[in-house]
C-alpha positions in Angstrom: 166.1 98.7 103.1 166.5 97.1 107.0 164.0 100.0 108.3 161.2 99.4 106.2 161.9 95.6 107.0 161.7 96.7 110.6 158.4 98.4 109.8 156.7 95.2 108.3 157.9 92.9 111.2 155.9 95.6 113.4 152.9 95.2 111.3 153.1 92.4 110.9 153.0 91.2 114.5 150.7 94.1 115.4 148.0 92.4 113.9 148.3 88.6 114.7 148.0 90.1 118.2 144.3 91.6 116.8 143.6 88.9 115.7 144.6 87.5 119.3 141.4 86.9 122.2 142.1 86.8 126.6 142.2 83.1 127.4 138.6 84.6 129.3 137.5 85.2 126.9 137.9 82.0 124.6 137.4 79.4 127.9 135.8 79.5 131.3 137.2 78.2 134.8 136.1 74.4 135.8 133.4 75.5 139.0 133.0 79.1 138.8 129.8 79.6 137.1 126.2 80.0 137.8 123.2 78.4 139.6 119.7 78.7 139.3 116.6 79.0 141.8 113.0 78.8 141.6 110.3 79.3 144.2 106.5 80.0 144.1 104.7 83.0 145.5 101.9 85.1 145.7 101.1 88.6 144.4 98.5 90.8 146.0 97.6 93.8 145.3 96.5 93.4 141.8 93.5 95.5 140.8 91.1 92.8 139.5 93.2 91.4 138.0 94.4 87.8 139.5 93.6 84.4 140.0 90.2 82.2 140.3 92.0 79.4 140.7 91.9 77.5 143.8 95.7 77.1 145.1 95.9 80.6 145.2 92.9 80.4 147.1 95.0 77.3 149.4 98.2 79.4 149.0 96.8 83.0 150.7 94.6 80.2 153.6 98.2 79.2 154.9 99.7 82.3 154.4 96.9 84.6 156.7 97.5 80.8 159.0 101.4 81.3 159.6 100.6 85.0 160.6 98.6 83.6 163.1 94.9 84.3 161.2 93.1 81.0 160.8 90.4 81.0 158.1 86.7 78.0 159.1 87.0 75.0 157.1 85.8 75.0 154.0 86.3 78.5 153.4 88.0 79.7 150.1 88.7 83.5 149.9 87.9 83.5 146.4 89.9 87.2 146.2 90.5 88.5 142.9 94.2 90.8 144.6 96.4 88.0 144.4 97.9 85.8 141.5 100.4 83.0 142.4 103.7 83.6 140.5 106.4 81.3 139.6 109.9 83.0 140.9 113.4 82.7 138.9 116.7 83.9 139.3 120.1 83.0 139.1 122.4 82.7 141.7 126.5 84.0 140.5 129.5 82.4 141.4 131.4 84.1 144.4 127.7 85.3 146.3 127.7 86.3 149.5 124.7 86.8 152.4 123.7 89.6 152.1 124.3 91.1 148.5 120.8 90.8 146.1 119.9 89.6 142.5 116.8 90.1 139.5 114.5 88.2 140.3 111.6 87.1 137.6 108.0 86.7 138.3 106.2 84.9 136.3 102.3 83.6 136.2 101.3 80.2 136.9 97.2 80.7 137.2 94.8 82.8 134.6 95.9 86.0 136.7 95.1 88.6 133.1 97.9 91.0 134.6 100.5 91.4 137.2 100.5 95.1 136.7 101.2 96.9 140.1 101.8 94.1 142.4 103.7 92.8 145.0 105.7 90.6 145.5 105.4 89.0 149.1 108.5 87.0 150.6 108.8 84.0 149.0 112.3 81.7 150.0 114.5 80.9 146.8 115.4 77.3 146.6 118.0 75.7 144.1 118.1 72.2 142.3 119.4 70.4 146.5 116.1 72.3 147.8 118.0 74.4 149.9 117.1 78.4 150.3 119.8 80.2 148.9 117.9 83.1 148.4 114.8 85.8 149.9 112.6 87.2 147.3 110.6 90.1 148.3 109.5 93.3 146.2 107.2 95.5 143.5 107.5 93.6 140.5 107.8 95.9 137.0 105.9 94.6 134.3 106.9 96.5 130.6 103.0 94.7 129.1 99.7 95.6 130.0 96.4 94.5 128.7 93.0 95.8 128.5 88.7 95.0 128.0 85.1 96.3 127.3 81.6 95.1 127.9 81.5 94.2 124.9 84.8 91.3 125.1 87.3 93.3 123.1 90.1 93.7 124.0 94.0 94.4 123.7 96.9 93.5 125.0 100.9 94.6 124.5 103.5 92.6 124.7 103.4 90.3 128.2 101.4 91.5 131.0 101.5 88.3 133.4 105.7 88.3 133.6 107.4 90.9 135.3 110.4 91.7 137.3 112.2 92.6 140.3 115.4 94.6 140.1 117.7 93.5 142.7 114.5 91.8 144.6 116.2 88.8 145.9 118.6 88.6 149.0 121.6 85.8 149.2 121.2 83.8 152.1 123.9 81.3 151.4 126.8 80.7 149.8 128.0 78.1 146.8 130.8 76.2 147.5 133.6 76.6 144.6 136.5 74.1 143.7 138.3 77.6 143.4 138.9 77.8 146.8 140.7 75.5 148.0 142.5 73.7 145.4 146.4 73.3 143.9 145.0 74.1 140.0 142.6 75.3 138.2 141.0 74.1 134.2 139.5 76.2 132.0 137.4 74.5 129.6 137.3 76.4 126.1 134.0 77.4 125.3 134.9 75.7 121.5 136.6 73.1 121.9 139.9 73.0 119.6 143.2 70.7 119.8 144.9 73.4 118.2 143.6 76.3 120.6 144.5 74.3 123.8 147.8 73.3 122.7 147.9 76.9 121.3 146.6 78.5 125.1 149.3 75.5 127.0 152.6 77.3 124.8 150.9 80.6 125.7 150.8 79.9 129.4 153.9 78.1 129.8 156.0 81.0 127.8 154.4 83.4 131.0 154.7 81.6 134.1 157.4 78.2 133.1 157.5 76.1 132.1 155.1 72.6 133.5 152.8 75.1 134.6 149.9 74.3 132.5 148.8 70.8 130.6 146.6 70.4 128.3 143.6 67.6 129.1 142.1 66.9 125.9 140.8 69.3 123.3 138.2 70.8 126.0 140.7 71.2 128.9 143.9 72.6 130.7 145.0 72.3 133.7 147.1 75.6 135.5 149.4 74.7 138.5 147.5 77.7 140.7 149.1 78.7 144.6 148.2 77.6 147.4 147.8 80.1 149.1 144.2 81.9 148.5 144.7 85.2 147.7 146.9 84.7 145.9 145.4 82.5 143.5 143.0 85.5 142.7 145.9 87.3 141.1 146.6 84.1 139.5 144.0 83.2 137.6 143.7 87.3 136.8 147.4 86.9 135.3 146.6 83.2 133.2 142.4 84.5 132.1 144.4 88.3 130.2 147.0 86.2 128.4 146.6 86.1 125.0 146.0 83.9 122.5 145.6 82.9 119.0 142.7 80.9 119.1 142.4 78.5 115.1 140.1 78.9 112.7 137.1 76.6 113.2 135.7 73.8 110.6 134.7 73.5 106.9 131.3 74.4 107.8 128.0 74.7 105.8 124.7 75.4 108.2 121.2 75.4 106.5 118.4 76.3 108.0 115.4 74.2 106.8 112.6 76.3 108.2 114.4 80.1 106.9 115.8 79.2 104.4 119.1 80.4 105.7 122.6 79.1 104.5 125.4 80.4 106.0 128.9 78.9 104.9 131.8 79.8 106.9 134.8 80.5 104.9 137.5 77.3 105.0 134.7 75.6 102.5 135.9 74.6 99.8 134.6 72.4 96.7 136.4 70.3 94.6 136.1 70.3 90.4 131.8 69.9 89.6 129.7 70.9 87.4 126.2 72.2 88.9 123.2 72.1 86.4 120.1 74.6 88.1 116.8 74.5 86.6 113.2 75.4 87.7 110.1 73.5 86.9 106.4 74.9 87.5 103.6 72.5 87.3 100.1 73.3 86.8 96.8 71.1 87.5 93.6 72.7 86.6 90.2 71.6 86.8 87.5 71.7 84.0 84.7 70.6 85.1 82.2 70.1 81.4 77.7 70.1 82.6 75.9 67.4 80.5 72.3 69.5 80.6 69.1 67.3 78.6 66.8 68.5 76.7 63.7 69.5 78.4 60.7 67.0 77.0 64.4 64.1 77.9 63.2 63.4 81.1 67.6 62.9 82.2 69.3 64.0 84.9 71.8 66.7 85.0 75.3 65.9 85.1 78.5 66.7 86.0 81.8 65.4 83.9 85.2 65.8 85.8 88.0 67.2 83.2 91.4 67.8 84.1 94.5 69.8 82.5 97.5 69.2 83.6 100.6 71.9 82.3 104.5 72.3 83.0 106.5 75.4 82.5 110.5 75.3 83.2 111.2 79.1 83.1 114.2 79.5 81.6 116.9 77.8 79.8 119.0 75.8 82.4 122.7 77.4 83.8 125.5 75.5 85.0 128.8 76.8 85.5 131.9 74.9 87.1 133.3 75.3 90.7 137.4 74.6 90.1 139.3 73.5 92.3 139.3 74.1 95.7 137.5 78.0 95.3 136.3 79.6 98.1 133.4 81.0 99.9 133.6 84.3 97.7 134.1 82.2 94.1 131.0 80.1 95.6 128.4 82.7 96.6 129.6 84.8 93.0 128.8 81.7 91.3 125.2 80.8 92.6 124.4 84.2 92.4 125.2 84.2 89.0 122.7 82.0 88.0 119.6 83.6 90.1 119.4 80.4 92.6 117.2 80.9 95.8 117.8 80.2 99.1 115.7 76.6 99.1 117.2 76.1 95.1 121.1 77.1 97.5 120.6 74.2 100.1 119.4 71.8 97.3 122.5 72.2 95.0 125.0 72.1 98.7 122.8 68.3 99.1 124.3 67.3 95.6 127.5 68.7 95.8 128.0 67.2 98.9 126.2 63.6 98.0 128.9 64.1 95.2 131.6 63.9 97.6 132.6 67.9 95.1 131.7 69.0 98.7 134.8 69.5 101.5 132.6 70.5 104.7 130.5 69.4 107.4 126.7 70.3 106.6 124.6 70.9 108.9 120.8 70.6 108.6 119.0 72.7 111.7 
């Protein structure tokens, strides 16, 4: 008997450990984030599929001027093998000068395709206006476009957006609070007081009482070593601790455009009776034509005549929810009457209005 109890206790602890998640999956460290970069540049080498806009020619003229070639005033190059593009990239945290990042290139003119083009050296700037990376390279375009002389054309995917893997070189480092702070703050992806409390308890059990404090339902402050090298190992230790997150609040999500309804496992319904039925209204027009005799010298007239018909599809269905029924019982009861997604939305809204739905109803 004692051996059975030990086996049962081990299975219980293992099941609870399996449900637990690492702190690095539940929260992110404050200040350790990526930064968006944006830029403007020219793609050259296009097979006559480039822009015809004026600012593209102006950009080409400015670039040639910087390279020592000055065009006569008022001359538009009108090159068909270039395209003005917008550049976007994401600078990861702790990225150092010399490392490379991917770049997305999108046409901002009337270019037909960027396939086969090469991006010339272009700066990528942050929100502060400073240059953080330089981009250049050959584009990888997954789409294509082709047209015939008679105007027929075919397009596969999007030929005006391309990507340059490792196409930008980092030139500047973004400072983060991690480098000099004496504390680390972890922000939960889903704010919850219970999960924050459990995170504090798990950290204090590992590092000692008072090492972590909950600021609010989102943030947990953890005291960190002053030495930077020790702080890296300390952060690794904390983010790999296991925490059992609390269940999400009872919610019903309704997508009014697609008719999708999602009900989580915490939804409960109080005693209620629901009647479900459908009405079909048919309106038909049967115009009547009145034609006079040939010698009556009258005029042919059309008299409108409408017919309205109302039909009920089957008898009304009624079912009763018992006190505190679960998600499985709700789904079975609604499916039993053959309710469509739109009918289910109406039933849930009526239950919420009657105070019988113990959940937050969210319509998106």
